[in-house]
C-alpha positions as CSV (number, residue, x, y, z in Angstrom):
1,X,92.1,95.5,114.4
2,X,95.9,95.6,114.2
3,X,96.5,99.6,113.2
4,X,98.4,99.6,109.3
5,X,101.5,101.3,109.6
6,X,101.3,104.0,107.0
7,X,105.1,104.8,106.2
8,X,106.2,101.1,105.5
9,X,102.8,100.8,103.6
10,X,103.8,104.7,102.0
11,X,108.0,103.5,101.2
12,X,106.3,99.9,99.8
13,X,104.5,101.3,97.1
14,X,107.3,103.4,95.9
15,X,109.8,100.4,95.7
16,X,108.2,99.3,94.5
17,X,106.6,101.3,91.5
18,X,111.5,101.7,91.4
19,X,112.0,97.7,91.3
20,X,109.7,98.1,88.1
21,X,111.8,100.7,86.4
22,X,108.9,103.1,86.5
23,X,108.7,107.2,86.7
24,X,108.5,107.9,90.2
25,X,108.8,111.6,91.2
26,X,108.4,112.6,94.7
27,X,108.9,116.4,96.5
28,X,108.5,117.3,100.0
29,X,106.7,121.0,100.8
30,X,105.8,121.6,105.3
31,X,104.9,118.6,105.9
32,X,102.6,117.7,103.1
33,X,104.8,114.7,100.7
34,X,103.4,114.4,96.8
35,X,104.2,111.1,95.2
36,X,103.9,110.4,91.7
37,X,104.3,107.1,89.5
38,X,103.9,107.0,86.0
39,X,100.4,108.8,85.5
40,X,98.9,105.7,86.8
41,X,98.7,107.1,90.3
42,X,99.9,109.9,92.4
43,X,99.3,110.1,95.9
44,X,99.3,112.8,98.5
45,X,100.1,112.8,102.0
46,X,99.8,115.4,104.3
47,X,101.0,114.6,108.1
48,X,100.4,116.8,111.1
49,X,100.9,116.0,114.9
50,X,98.6,113.7,115.2
51,X,96.9,112.5,111.6
52,X,98.1,111.1,109.1
53,X,95.8,111.9,105.6
54,X,96.2,110.7,102.2
55,X,94.6,111.8,98.9
56,X,94.8,110.1,96.2
57,X,92.7,110.5,92.8
58,X,89.7,108.3,93.3
59,X,89.3,108.9,97.5
60,X,91.2,109.3,99.9
61,X,91.2,108.8,103.9
62,X,92.4,110.4,106.7
63,X,93.0,108.3,110.5
64,X,94.6,109.0,114.4
65,X,98.5,108.5,113.6
66,X,101.2,110.0,115.5
67,X,103.7,110.9,113.3
68,X,107.3,110.1,115.1
69,X,110.5,112.5,114.2
70,X,111.4,109.2,112.7
71,X,108.7,108.9,110.3
72,X,109.2,112.3,109.4
73,X,112.9,111.3,108.5
74,X,112.2,107.9,106.9
75,X,109.9,110.0,104.1
76,X,111.8,112.5,103.7
77,X,114.4,110.1,103.1
78,X,112.1,108.7,100.5
79,X,111.8,111.5,98.5
80,X,116.0,111.5,98.5
81,X,116.3,107.9,97.1
82,X,113.4,109.0,94.5
83,X,115.3,112.0,93.8
84,X,118.8,109.8,93.5
85,X,116.8,106.8,91.7
86,X,116.0,109.4,89.0
87,X,119.8,110.3,88.5
88,X,120.2,106.6,88.2
89,X,118.1,106.1,85.4
90,X,118.6,109.3,83.9
91,X,122.2,108.1,83.6
92,X,121.2,104.9,82.4
93,X,119.4,106.3,79.5
94,X,121.6,108.5,78.4
95,X,125.2,105.5,78.6
96,X,122.4,103.4,76.3
97,X,121.8,106.8,73.9
98,X,125.3,106.6,73.8
99,X,126.6,103.0,73.4
100,X,123.8,102.0,70.8
101,X,125.0,105.5,69.2
102,X,128.3,104.2,68.8
103,X,127.2,100.8,67.6
104,X,125.5,102.8,64.8
105,X,129.0,104.4,63.3
106,X,131.7,101.8,61.9
107,X,133.6,104.3,60.0
108,X,134.5,107.6,59.5
109,X,132.4,108.1,57.0
110,X,129.8,107.0,58.9
111,X,129.2,111.1,60.8
112,X,127.4,113.4,59.6
113,X,129.3,117.0,59.6
114,X,126.5,118.8,58.4
115,X,126.8,120.7,61.5
């Protein structure tokens, strides 16, 4: 039986969500990673020197898994990628709002000066 590469599976899950343009959260706190994908899916990953535990809303699994420094760095890089993704999404949303607002203003008389 082939051993599951959990780090690759976690990265794949997050990248699928990114490609679909979903809301994603990711954070790291003392060997514990928390990832959320919209309100639909949240999972927590706890690492120690020889095991990985994954907790979801409906269950959890824990298995022996040798965590390498590279695994830890890849998960930290994934959290950073999520941060950058969220910054890009926010910027895109702002740009879209500004563009649509400017398209609505046709003349100087269309500007509201009630402030």
